C-alpha positions in Angstrom: 66.9 62.6 63.4 70.5 60.9 62.2 69.9 63.3 58.9 70.3 66.1 60.7 73.1 65.2 62.9 75.3 64.0 59.9 74.0 67.9 57.6 75.4 69.4 60.7 79.6 67.5 60.9 79.2 67.8 57.1 78.3 72.1 57.4 80.9 71.9 60.5 83.9 70.1 58.2 83.7 72.6 54.9 83.3 75.5 57.1 86.6 74.5 58.4 88.1 73.6 55.6 87.2 77.1 54.3 88.3 78.5 57.3 91.5 76.5 57.1 91.8 78.0 53.8 92.0 81.2 55.0 95.2 80.6 56.6 97.2 79.2 53.4 100.8 81.5 55.2 102.9 82.2 51.8 106.6 81.8 52.8 107.3 84.5 52.1 108.2 88.3 53.2 108.9 91.4 50.3 111.2 93.6 51.3 111.6 97.5 51.4 108.0 99.0 50.4 107.9 95.7 48.2 103.9 95.0 47.7 103.0 90.5 46.5 99.7 90.5 45.2 97.3 88.0 44.2 95.4 89.3 40.9 91.6 89.1 40.3 90.4 86.8 37.6 86.6 87.3 38.5 85.0 87.8 35.0 82.4 90.3 37.2 82.1 93.7 37.2 82.6 94.8 40.6 80.5 98.1 42.6 82.5 99.3 45.4 80.6 100.5 48.4 80.7 103.8 47.2 79.3 103.1 44.3 82.1 102.8 41.7 82.0 100.8 39.5 85.0 99.1 38.4 84.1 96.9 34.9 86.1 94.0 34.0 87.6 96.3 31.1 89.5 96.9 34.2 91.7 93.7 34.2 92.4 94.0 30.2 94.1 97.2 30.5 97.2 96.8 29.8 98.3 99.5 32.0 96.4 98.1 34.7 95.4 95.7 37.2 93.0 94.8 40.4 94.3 92.6 42.9 94.5 91.5 46.6 96.9 92.9 49.0 98.5 89.1 50.7 101.8 90.4 51.8 103.8 93.4 52.7 107.3 94.2 53.8 108.2 97.4 56.9 107.7 100.3 54.7 110.9 102.5 52.9 113.4 104.4 54.9 113.3 108.5 54.8 115.9 111.1 56.5 116.9 107.4 58.6 113.1 106.7 59.7 110.8 103.8 58.6 107.7 104.8 56.9 105.8 102.5 56.8 103.6 101.0 54.0 100.0 102.4 53.8 98.4 99.0 52.5 97.3 95.6 54.5 96.8 92.4 53.5 93.5 92.3 52.3 92.8 95.6 50.8 91.7 95.3 46.8 94.5 97.6 44.8 94.8 99.1 41.7 98.0 98.4 40.6 100.1 98.9 37.4 103.7 96.5 36.4 105.4 94.7 39.0 107.2 92.0 38.1 105.5 88.0 38.4 106.2 85.3 40.4 105.3 81.5 40.0 104.8 80.5 43.7 103.4 77.3 44.7 101.6 77.0 41.7 99.7 80.0 42.0 100.7 83.4 40.1 101.7 86.6 42.7 102.3 90.0 41.0 105.6 91.7 43.5 105.4 95.7 42.9 106.7 98.8 44.9 103.8 101.1 46.7 103.9 104.3 44.8 102.4 101.7 41.7 99.6 101.3 43.3 96.9 103.0 42.6 93.5 103.5 44.5 92.6 101.0 47.3 89.2 100.1 45.6 86.7 99.9 48.9 
């Protein structure tokens, strides 16, 4: 009986630590139509729900990278009206170019929306 209580407590602690780790908020807000992306460093090919296979070589290609959106700017202005960014935090994207920045020891890319190649669904 005691071991079940201990196991349940340890499980709860691990689950709450995992949830807290996902809630870590960066103290940075991209401006305009810029997007902050954390590059995927997984060494496995991925398969999307629609069946598209994204090979490992996508990460090795100097022209494109895969990553997850961490923060987005408000958007860009066209003819005096704000056009919001078409992607959201959590989207997986393929992108090119971008400025590499280090925040709290982690590497990210700041990319303009026009430099996104695709959203991975």
